[in-house]
C-alpha positions in Angstrom: 44.7 102.1 79.3 43.2 100.3 76.2 41.9 103.6 74.9 45.3 105.2 75.2 47.0 102.3 73.5 44.5 102.4 70.7 45.1 106.2 70.2 48.8 105.7 70.2 48.7 103.0 67.6 46.5 105.1 65.4 49.0 108.0 65.7 51.7 105.7 64.5 49.6 104.6 61.6 49.0 108.1 60.4 52.5 109.2 60.9 54.4 109.4 57.6 57.4 107.1 57.2 59.7 110.1 56.5 58.6 111.9 59.6 58.9 108.7 61.7 62.5 108.1 60.4 63.4 111.7 61.3 62.1 111.2 64.8 64.1 108.1 65.2 67.3 109.9 64.0 66.7 112.7 66.5 65.8 110.6 69.5 68.6 108.0 69.2 72.0 108.8 70.7 75.3 107.6 69.2 76.5 104.3 70.8 80.2 104.3 71.7 82.3 101.8 69.9 83.1 98.7 72.0 86.8 99.1 71.7 86.7 102.7 72.8 84.5 101.8 75.8 86.9 99.0 76.7 89.9 101.3 76.5 88.2 103.8 78.8 87.3 101.1 81.3 90.8 99.7 81.2 92.3 103.1 82.0 90.0 103.5 85.0 90.6 100.0 86.2 94.4 100.3 86.0 94.6 103.0 88.6 95.4 101.4 92.0 96.6 102.6 95.4 100.3 103.4 95.4 102.6 104.5 98.2 104.2 107.7 97.2 107.5 108.3 98.9 109.9 111.2 98.3 113.6 110.4 98.2 115.4 111.8 101.2 118.3 112.9 99.0 116.9 114.2 95.7 113.2 114.5 96.6 112.1 112.5 93.6 108.8 110.7 94.0 109.0 106.9 94.4 105.7 105.1 93.5 105.2 101.6 94.7 101.9 99.7 94.4 100.6 99.0 98.0 99.4 95.5 97.1 102.8 94.6 95.7 104.3 95.6 99.1 102.1 93.2 100.9 99.8 96.1 102.1 101.9 96.8 105.3 100.4 100.2 105.8 96.8 99.1 105.6 94.5 97.9 108.3 95.4 94.7 110.3 92.8 92.6 108.4 94.3 93.2 105.0 98.1 93.0 105.7 100.1 90.3 104.0 103.3 91.3 105.9 103.9 93.0 109.2 106.4 95.8 108.7 106.5 99.3 110.1 108.9 100.4 107.3 110.1 99.2 103.9 113.3 99.8 102.0 113.7 100.7 98.3 115.9 102.5 95.9 115.4 105.9 94.2 116.3 105.2 90.6 116.7 108.9 90.0 119.8 109.3 92.2 120.7 105.7 93.2 120.3 106.2 97.0 118.6 103.4 98.9 116.4 104.4 101.8 114.0 103.4 104.5 110.4 104.7 104.2 107.2 104.5 106.1 103.6 105.7 106.1 103.2 105.2 109.8 103.7 108.3 111.9 106.7 107.8 114.1 108.0 104.9 111.9 111.6 104.8 110.6 111.6 106.8 107.4 108.3 108.5 108.0 107.8 111.9 106.4 104.6 114.1 106.3 105.0 114.3 102.5 104.7 110.5 102.0 101.1 109.5 101.1 98.8 107.2 99.3 97.9 108.1 95.7 96.0 106.5 92.8 98.2 105.7 89.8 98.7 103.3 86.9 101.1 100.4 87.5 104.4 100.4 85.7 106.6 97.3 85.8 106.5 94.6 88.5 107.3 95.4 92.1 108.8 92.5 94.0 110.3 91.8 97.4 114.1 91.6 96.6 115.3 90.7 100.1 114.7 90.9 103.9 117.8 92.9 105.0 119.1 92.3 108.5 120.7 95.2 110.4 124.1 95.2 112.3 122.5 94.7 115.7 122.6 90.9 116.4 119.7 91.0 118.8 117.3 92.8 116.5 114.4 90.8 115.1 113.1 93.4 112.7 114.5 92.9 109.2 113.7 95.5 106.5 111.7 94.2 103.5 113.5 95.7 100.5 111.5 96.2 97.3 112.4 97.0 93.7 110.4 97.5 90.5 111.4 95.4 87.5 110.8 96.4 83.9 112.1 95.5 80.5 115.5 97.1 81.3 115.8 96.0 84.9 115.2 92.3 85.9 116.4 89.8 88.5 118.9 88.4 86.0 121.1 91.5 86.3 119.9 93.2 89.4 123.4 92.9 90.9 124.8 95.0 88.1 122.6 97.8 89.2 122.7 97.2 93.0 126.5 97.5 93.2 126.2 101.0 92.0 123.5 102.0 94.5 124.5 104.1 97.5 123.7 102.0 100.6 124.7 104.6 103.2 122.2 105.5 106.0 119.9 102.5 105.3 118.2 101.5 108.6 116.0 98.8 109.9 112.4 99.5 111.1 113.8 100.4 114.6 116.7 102.5 113.4 119.7 100.2 113.4 122.2 100.6 110.5 122.0 98.2 107.6 125.0 97.5 105.4 124.9 96.5 101.7 123.8 92.9 101.3 126.4 90.2 101.1 124.9 88.7 97.9 126.3 91.6 96.0 129.7 90.0 96.2 128.6 86.4 95.7 129.0 84.7 92.3 126.1 84.2 90.0 122.8 86.1 89.7 120.7 87.0 92.7 117.8 84.6 93.4 114.9 84.7 95.7 112.7 87.6 94.7 109.0 87.2 95.8 105.9 88.6 94.2 103.7 89.5 97.2 100.5 89.9 95.2 100.2 86.1 95.2 100.7 85.9 99.0 97.7 85.2 101.2 96.6 87.7 103.8 98.0 87.1 107.3 95.4 85.9 109.8 94.6 88.6 112.3 95.5 87.8 115.9 
């Protein structure tokens, strides 16, 4: 090993500076700029699991982050809420609907699926809607996505124009438009489920 080290050092000594500089230039690879690397990492990191539902009326895709829904369609150990179905609105046509990723659940469709996508806006639990059956104990968690043009302060202005026909609870009972649509003042009580703890498994 000492002999090899000695020979190597001698080779370096007898190498001309110009040739050594050329070798360095050929062997070194360009280092990406920190900002560019950070942007690339951010794009990868921003893609998270979304529930992709297709509107029952206009077939437009509805993307909702699964974590913001409380991960109801995941395994029992990661769920923050227990719900076989969820409700939301299709902003393309204004119809509200019931959707599920559980086979046999109210609002299930074979087209519905999980996809990876970038988040847009903030998806929150707007309300737990009760159906018209007084003995039913399965309210429908109803979610909306807020952005710079749509917030809790004026959600009622949009919701009164939504089409609430055919909305059903997780077991299929009819749900009417919520009463708070006709109450004075802005709607209060939205909940961001990303800050909710995971329910203990029983």
